[in-house]
C-alpha positions in Angstrom: -64.6 -9.9 -24.4 -67.3 -12.1 -26.0 -66.3 -14.6 -28.7 -68.4 -15.5 -31.7 -67.7 -18.3 -34.2 -69.1 -17.8 -37.7 -69.4 -20.9 -39.8 -69.0 -20.1 -43.5 -67.1 -17.2 -45.1 -69.8 -16.3 -47.6 -71.3 -12.8 -48.0 -73.7 -13.4 -45.0 -71.1 -14.9 -42.7 -68.5 -12.2 -43.3 -71.0 -9.4 -43.0 -72.1 -10.8 -39.6 -68.5 -11.1 -38.5 -67.9 -7.4 -39.3 -71.1 -6.3 -37.5 -70.1 -8.2 -34.4 -66.5 -6.9 -34.7 -67.8 -3.4 -34.8 -69.5 -4.1 -31.5 -66.3 -5.3 -29.8 -66.8 -9.1 -30.2 -63.8 -11.3 -30.9 -64.8 -13.2 -34.1 -63.4 -16.3 -35.7 -64.8 -17.2 -39.1 -64.2 -20.8 -40.4 -64.5 -21.8 -44.0 -64.1 -25.2 -45.5 -62.9 -23.9 -48.9 -59.4 -22.6 -49.7 -60.9 -19.3 -50.9 -63.3 -17.1 -49.0 -66.6 -15.8 -50.4 -68.8 -18.8 -51.0 -70.6 -18.0 -54.3 -68.5 -14.8 -54.5 -65.3 -16.7 -55.2 -63.4 -17.1 -58.5 -61.4 -19.9 -59.9 -58.4 -19.3 -62.2 -57.1 -20.9 -65.4 -53.6 -19.8 -66.4 -54.0 -16.7 -64.3 -57.3 -15.7 -65.7 -60.2 -15.4 -63.2 -63.7 -16.7 -63.7 -66.5 -15.7 -61.3 -68.6 -18.6 -60.2 -71.7 -17.0 -58.8 -71.2 -13.2 -58.8 -72.0 -11.1 -61.8 -73.4 -7.7 -60.8 -75.1 -5.8 -58.0 -77.6 -3.0 -57.8 -78.4 0.1 -55.7 -74.8 0.8 -54.7 -74.9 4.6 -54.6 -74.8 6.5 -51.3 -78.3 6.5 -49.7 -79.3 3.2 -51.5 -79.5 -0.1 -49.7 -76.4 -1.9 -51.0 -74.4 1.4 -51.1 -75.2 2.0 -47.4 -74.3 -1.5 -46.5 -70.8 -1.1 -48.0 -70.3 2.2 -46.3 -71.5 0.9 -42.9 -69.3 -2.1 -43.1 -66.3 0.0 -44.0 -65.5 -1.8 -47.3 -64.7 0.0 -50.5 -64.6 -2.3 -53.6 -64.0 -0.6 -56.9 -67.5 -0.3 -58.5 -68.0 0.0 -62.3 -71.4 1.1 -63.6 -73.2 -0.8 -66.3 -75.1 1.1 -69.0 -77.9 3.1 -67.3 -79.8 3.1 -70.5 -79.9 -0.6 -70.7 -77.8 -2.6 -68.3 -79.7 -5.8 -69.1 -81.1 -6.8 -72.5 -84.1 -9.2 -72.5 -84.1 -10.9 -75.9 -87.3 -12.7 -76.8 -88.3 -13.9 -80.3 -88.7 -10.7 -82.3 -88.2 -8.3 -79.4 -85.2 -6.8 -77.5 -86.1 -5.0 -74.3 -83.3 -2.9 -72.8 -83.8 -2.5 -69.1 -82.9 1.1 -68.0 -82.0 2.4 -64.6 -85.0 3.8 -62.7 -88.5 2.5 -62.1 -90.2 5.3 -64.0 -87.8 4.9 -67.0 -88.4 1.2 -67.0 -92.2 1.8 -67.0 -92.0 4.3 -69.8 -90.0 1.8 -71.9 -92.5 -0.9 -71.2 -95.3 1.4 -72.5 -93.2 2.1 -75.6 -93.0 -1.6 -76.3 -96.6 -2.3 -75.4 -98.7 0.9 -75.9 -102.0 -0.8 -75.3 -100.8 -1.9 -71.8 -100.3 1.6 -70.4 -103.0 1.3 -67.8 -101.7 -2.0 -66.7 -98.1 -0.6 -66.4 -99.3 2.2 -64.2 -101.2 -0.2 -62.0 -98.2 -2.5 -61.8 -95.8 0.3 -60.8 -98.2 1.5 -58.1 -98.3 -2.1 -56.6 -94.5 -2.3 -56.9 -94.1 0.9 -54.9 -96.5 -0.2 -52.2 -94.8 -3.6 -51.9 -91.3 -2.3 -51.7 -92.3 0.2 -49.0 -93.2 -2.7 -46.7 -89.5 -3.9 -46.5 -88.2 -1.6 -43.8 -84.5 -2.8 -43.7 -84.2 -2.7 -47.5 -85.7 0.8 -47.6 -83.6 1.9 -44.6 -86.9 2.8 -42.9 -87.6 1.7 -39.3 -91.3 2.4 -39.7 -92.8 -0.8 -41.3 -93.5 -3.7 -38.9 -91.8 -7.0 -39.9 -95.1 -8.6 -40.6 -95.9 -6.0 -43.2 -94.1 -8.1 -45.9 -96.3 -11.2 -45.3 -99.2 -10.4 -47.6 -96.8 -9.4 -50.4 -94.9 -12.7 -50.1 -98.1 -14.7 -50.2 -99.2 -13.1 -53.4 -97.8 -14.6 -56.6 -96.1 -12.6 -59.3 -98.1 -14.6 -61.8 -101.4 -13.4 -60.4 -100.4 -9.8 -60.4 -99.2 -10.1 -64.0 -102.6 -11.5 -65.1 -104.4 -8.8 -63.2 -102.3 -6.0 -64.8 -101.5 -7.1 -68.3 -103.7 -8.6 -71.0 -100.8 -9.1 -73.4 -98.8 -12.3 -72.4 -95.7 -10.8 -74.0 -95.8 -7.9 -71.5 -96.1 -10.4 -68.7 -93.1 -12.2 -70.0 -90.9 -9.1 -70.1 -91.8 -8.1 -66.6 -91.2 -11.6 -65.2 -88.3 -12.3 -67.5 -85.9 -9.9 -65.8 -86.5 -11.1 -62.3 -87.2 -14.8 -62.4 -83.6 -15.9 -63.2 -82.3 -13.5 -60.5 -84.0 -15.6 -57.8 -84.8 -18.8 -59.6 -88.6 -19.0 -59.2 -91.1 -19.2 -62.0 -93.9 -16.5 -62.0 -96.6 -19.0 -61.1 -95.1 -19.5 -57.6 -92.8 -16.5 -57.2 -93.7 -14.2 -54.3 -94.6 -10.7 -55.6 -92.6 -9.3 -52.7 -89.4 -11.1 -53.6 -89.8 -10.1 -57.3 -90.3 -6.4 -56.5 -87.4 -6.1 -54.0 -85.0 -7.9 -56.4 -86.1 -5.8 -59.4 -86.0 -2.6 -57.3 -82.5 -3.4 -56.3 -81.2 -3.5 -59.8 -83.4 -0.7 -61.2 -81.6 1.5 -58.6 -78.6 1.1 -60.9 -76.4 -1.9 -61.9 -72.7 -2.2 -61.1 -69.9 -4.7 -61.4 -66.9 -4.9 -59.1 -63.4 -4.6 -60.4 -61.9 -8.0 -59.5 -65.3 -9.6 -59.4 -66.7 -11.4 -56.4 -63.2 -12.3 -55.2 -62.5 -8.6 -54.7 -65.6 -8.1 -52.6 -64.9 -11.2 -50.6 -61.4 -10.1 -49.9 -62.5 -6.6 -48.9 -64.9 -8.2 -46.4 -62.1 -10.5 -45.1 -59.7 -7.5 -44.7 -62.4 -5.6 -42.7 -63.0 -8.6 -40.4 -59.3 -8.8 -39.7 -58.9 -5.0 -39.2 -61.4 -5.3 -36.4 -59.3 -8.0 -34.7 -61.2 -11.1 -36.1 -59.7 -14.1 -37.9 -60.8 -15.8 -41.1 -59.5 -19.4 -41.2 -59.7 -21.2 -44.5 -59.6 -25.0 -45.1 -61.3 -25.3 -41.7 -64.5 -27.2 -41.9 -67.1 -27.4 -39.1 -68.0 -30.9 -37.9 -70.6 -30.2 -35.2 -72.0 -27.6 -32.8 -71.8 -28.3 -29.1 -75.0 -27.6 -27.2 -75.1 -27.4 -23.4 -78.1 -26.4 -21.3 -80.0 -25.6 -24.5 -77.3 -23.1 -25.8 -74.6 -23.4 -28.4 -71.3 -23.3 -26.6 -68.7 -24.3 -29.2 -68.0 -25.3 -32.8 -65.8 -28.4 -33.3 -63.9 -28.7 -36.6 -63.5 -31.8 -38.7 -59.9 -31.8 -37.4 -61.2 -32.1 -33.8 -60.4 -28.6 -32.7 -62.9 -27.1 -30.3 -63.7 -23.4 -30.7 -65.6 -22.1 -27.6 -68.2 -19.5 -28.4 -70.7 -17.1 -26.7 -72.5 -16.9 -30.0 -72.5 -19.1 -33.1 -73.5 -17.6 -36.4 -74.3 -20.2 -39.1 -73.8 -18.8 -42.5 -74.7 -22.1 -44.1 -77.9 -23.8 -45.2 -80.3 -24.7 -42.4 -80.2 -28.3 -43.5 -76.4 -28.3 -42.9 -76.9 -26.7 -39.5 -79.4 -29.5 -38.5 -76.7 -32.1 -39.4 -74.3 -30.4 -37.0 -76.7 -30.2 -34.0 -77.1 -32.9 -31.4 -80.2 -35.1 -31.6 -83.1 -33.6 -29.7 -81.7 -30.0 -29.6 -84.5 -28.7 -31.8 -88.2 -29.5 -31.8 -89.3 -32.4 -34.1 -91.7 -30.0 -35.9 -88.8 -27.6 -36.7 -86.6 -30.5 -37.9 -89.4 -31.8 -40.2 -90.0 -28.2 -41.5 -86.3 -27.8 -42.5 -85.8 -31.3 -43.9 -89.0 -30.9 -45.9 -88.1 -27.5 -47.3 -87.4 -27.4 -51.0 -84.0 -26.3 -52.2 -83.8 -23.7 -54.9 -83.2 -24.1 -58.7 -79.9 -25.3 -59.9 -77.8 -24.1 -62.8 -75.1 -25.1 -65.2 -72.3 -22.5 -65.0 -70.4 -21.8 -68.2 -67.0 -20.2 -68.5 -65.7 -19.2 -71.9 -62.8 -17.4 -73.5 -63.6 -16.1 -76.9 -61.8 -14.3 -79.7 -64.0 -11.6 -81.2 -65.8 -8.3 -80.6 -67.2 -8.3 -77.1 -68.6 -4.7 -77.3 -72.2 -5.8 -77.6 -71.9 -6.9 -74.0 -69.5 -4.1 -72.8 -72.0 -2.4 -70.5 -74.8 -4.9 -70.3 -75.9 -8.5 -69.7 -78.0 -10.7 -72.0 -81.0 -12.7 -70.9 -81.9 -14.8 -73.9 -85.3 -16.5 -74.2 -86.1 -18.7 -77.1 -89.8 -18.7 -76.3 -92.3 -16.4 -74.5 -93.3 -18.7 -71.7 -91.2 -17.6 -68.7 -93.1 -20.1 -66.5 -91.3 -22.8 -68.4 -87.7 -21.5 -67.8 -87.5 -24.2 -65.1 -88.3 -26.9 -67.7 -84.7 -27.8 -67.4 -84.8 -31.5 -68.4 -84.5 -30.3 -72.0 -81.1 -30.3 -73.8 -81.8 -27.4 -76.1 -81.1 -24.6 -73.5 -84.4 -22.6 -73.9 -83.1 -19.8 -71.7 -79.6 -18.6 -70.9 -77.8 -15.7 -69.4 -74.5 -14.2 -70.6 -72.2 -11.5 -69.3 -68.7 -10.5 -70.6 -66.2 -9.4 -67.9 -63.6 -9.5 -70.7 -65.4 -6.5 -72.4 -64.7 -4.5 -69.2 -61.0 -5.5 -68.9 -61.7 -8.4 -66.5 -59.7 -11.2 -68.3 -59.0 -11.3 -72.0 -62.0 -12.7 -73.8 -63.8 -13.9 -70.6 -67.5 -14.5 -71.1 -69.7 -16.1 -68.3 -73.0 -17.9 -68.8 -75.7 -19.6 -66.8 -78.6 -21.8 -67.8 -81.1 -23.7 -65.6 -80.8 -27.4 -65.3 -82.5 -30.1 -63.3 -81.2 -31.5 -59.9 -82.5 -34.9 -60.7 -80.3 -35.0 -63.8 -77.2 -35.1 -61.6 -78.6 -37.4 -58.8 -76.7 -40.5 -60.1 -73.4 -38.8 -59.2 -74.5 -37.3 -55.8 -71.9 -37.8 -53.1 -69.1 -38.8 -55.5 -65.8 -37.1 -54.6 -65.2 -34.0 -56.8 -61.4 -34.3 -56.4 -59.0 -35.5 -59.1 -57.2 -38.8 -59.4 -53.5 -39.0 -60.0 -52.6 -37.6 -63.4 -55.5 -35.2 -63.3 -58.2 -37.6 -64.4 -61.7 -36.6 -63.2 -62.9 -38.5 -60.2 -66.4 -38.7 -61.6 -67.2 -41.3 -64.2 -67.3 -40.9 -68.0 -71.1 -40.6 -68.0 -71.0 -37.6 -65.7 -68.5 -35.8 -67.9 -70.5 -36.7 -71.0 -73.7 -35.3 -69.4 -71.9 -32.0 -68.6 -70.3 -31.9 -72.0 -73.7 -32.4 -73.7 -75.2 -29.3 -72.0 -72.0 -27.3 -72.5 -72.1 -28.1 -76.2 -75.7 -27.0 -76.5 -75.0 -23.8 -74.7 -72.0 -23.0 -76.9 -74.1 -23.7 -80.0 -76.6 -21.1 -78.8 -73.9 -18.6 -78.1 -72.3 -19.1 -81.5 -75.6 -18.7 -83.3 -76.2 -15.4 -81.4 -72.6 -14.1 -81.9 -71.4 -15.8 -85.1 -68.2 -13.7 -85.3 -67.0 -15.1 -82.0 -64.5 -18.0 -81.8 -64.8 -20.0 -78.6 -61.2 -20.9 -77.7 -61.9 -22.3 -74.2 -65.1 -23.7 -72.7 -65.7 -25.2 -69.3 -68.8 -25.9 -67.2 -69.7 -26.5 -63.6 -72.7 -28.6 -62.6 -74.8 -28.2 -59.4 -72.6 -30.8 -57.8 -69.6 -28.5 -58.3 -71.6 -25.8 -56.5 -72.5 -28.3 -53.7 -68.9 -29.3 -53.3 -67.6 -25.8 -52.8 -70.4 -24.2 -50.9 -72.1 -27.3 -49.2 -75.5 -26.0 -50.2 -77.8 -29.1 -50.5 -78.1 -30.1 -54.2 -76.0 -27.1 -55.2 -79.0 -24.8 -55.3 -77.8 -21.4 -56.6 -80.0 -19.4 -54.2 -80.1 -22.0 -51.5 -83.7 -22.0 -50.6 -86.6 -22.1 -53.1 -88.1 -18.7 -52.5 -91.7 -19.6 -53.5 -94.9 -18.4 -51.9 -95.3 -21.6 -49.8 -91.8 -21.1 -48.3 -91.8 -17.3 -47.8 -93.9 -14.9 -45.8 -95.2 -16.7 -42.7 -93.6 -19.9 -44.0 -90.0 -18.5 -44.1 -87.4 -20.7 -42.4 -86.5 -18.8 -39.2 -83.1 -17.4 -38.2 -83.6 -18.6 -34.6 -84.1 -22.2 -33.3 -84.7 -23.5 -29.8 -80.9 -23.5 -29.4 -79.9 -20.3 -27.7 -76.8 -18.5 -28.8 -77.2 -19.9 -32.4 -78.3 -17.6 -35.3 -78.7 -18.6 -38.9 -78.0 -16.2 -41.8 -77.9 -16.4 -45.5 -80.2 -16.6 -48.5 -82.1 -19.6 -47.1 -83.5 -17.5 -44.2 -83.8 -14.2 -46.0 -83.8 -12.8 -49.6 -81.8 -14.3 -52.5 -78.6 -12.7 -54.0 -75.6 -11.1 -52.6 -77.5 -8.1 -51.1 -80.1 -10.4 -49.7 -77.5 -12.6 -48.0 -75.7 -9.5 -46.5 -79.0 -8.0 -45.3 -79.7 -11.3 -43.5 -76.7 -10.5 -41.2 -78.2 -7.1 -40.4 -81.5 -8.8 -39.5 -79.6 -11.2 -37.2 -77.5 -8.7 -35.4 -80.4 -6.2 -35.5 -82.3 -8.8 -33.5 -79.7 -8.5 -30.8 -79.2 -4.7 -30.7 -82.6 -3.6 -32.0 -83.6 -3.1 -35.7 -84.3 0.6 -35.2 -80.8 1.1 -34.0 -79.4 -1.0 -36.9 -81.4 0.9 -39.5 -80.4 4.3 -38.1 -76.7 3.2 -38.2 -77.2 2.2 -41.8 -78.8 5.5 -42.8 -76.1 7.5 -41.1 -73.1 5.6 -42.7 
């Protein structure tokens, strides 16, 4: 029996472990954190759970991409639908745009909001359909060649918006739903990434009962039902390479785990640090080291008293200006854009409200590498200036929330910085989507899943698409490369 070692128990790593287990491999997954899931995991305060990176998913019905992935993997988390007539609300100055399920319904609502842009809406929708059709795995279609996506990922969303819409407000509404979901401003966002992410959610939006934790645990249970192991608090130190092939993973505790295949569900920069010097080409090393990490966020975790029904079946994207290209102008302290969702309105923790706003990696650089742990007595290990910086942004965020929902009383407020994300996921800089999925780093410039090291495959957001579905699909690409993508897609379709 062949043995695989998977580094990282995030969505991509656990999916790869299941796919290999289904094919008779003996799989060991190692995870440095005490909870599985990576960005799927929750933390708890007095028994109340707060999701850190998981809020909702799309296209979860039978026959749709994510729905077929769940069925093929054999996992059945309890899904709860969001409002099909407006699962997301994009709130701009003077305009609320409710995003409905279905591309045609979305287009009709866009025309209602901007009647003079009807021709541009029709043109945009046609381009969207052509673009999405190029993504064979996502569409569960073995027909398109892999290189069919390249031109769509080298075309910027910003250019398409200018070509289709004369009204900058219409451009903002189209871009404003997707840009925060993959962390790239329209001026450099690949049209292909935008279309696939948007299509995913327009296929129907869902939450998971129990949040990301429940999905992660369902994946872990499935790995173990197939004879695999998921070992927590087990950090990888380095990957042994003999004769040009990965042969083992050695943990920080010095344990050697022999492997016929190593799946790295961590960022390629972290993989490089684990490989012996000279095991990859200098050009590849330069390419990975020079790749830009994605945008970073401040996570906000609230408990409120008040009526949460305005967010019972929907999420709020709040823009305080119309310039979506400036959402990454994150050096400001006034929180020009923020996201809000309320699991508490759906019975997921009394009064629980979760938020995100973009911040700037450079802002947190003075505390890079400082231990996140706690000193005796519970005092934060980071210095007072760090805590003050985090508190300043949290206060600004809460002020925005209270202005929007004046009847709410915030009884608990906590925040996580990008350094928190980096500590728990080991993604360089704490980038929410790992890689910066911009036109100069996608298409023919994507970071590859394979290196010169044989028996080593990389999975995750950084080598594929952003988000939970993107990460899980990366595992299908990796294993599909071994068994044949046509076979893999046919299995998915039949699940």
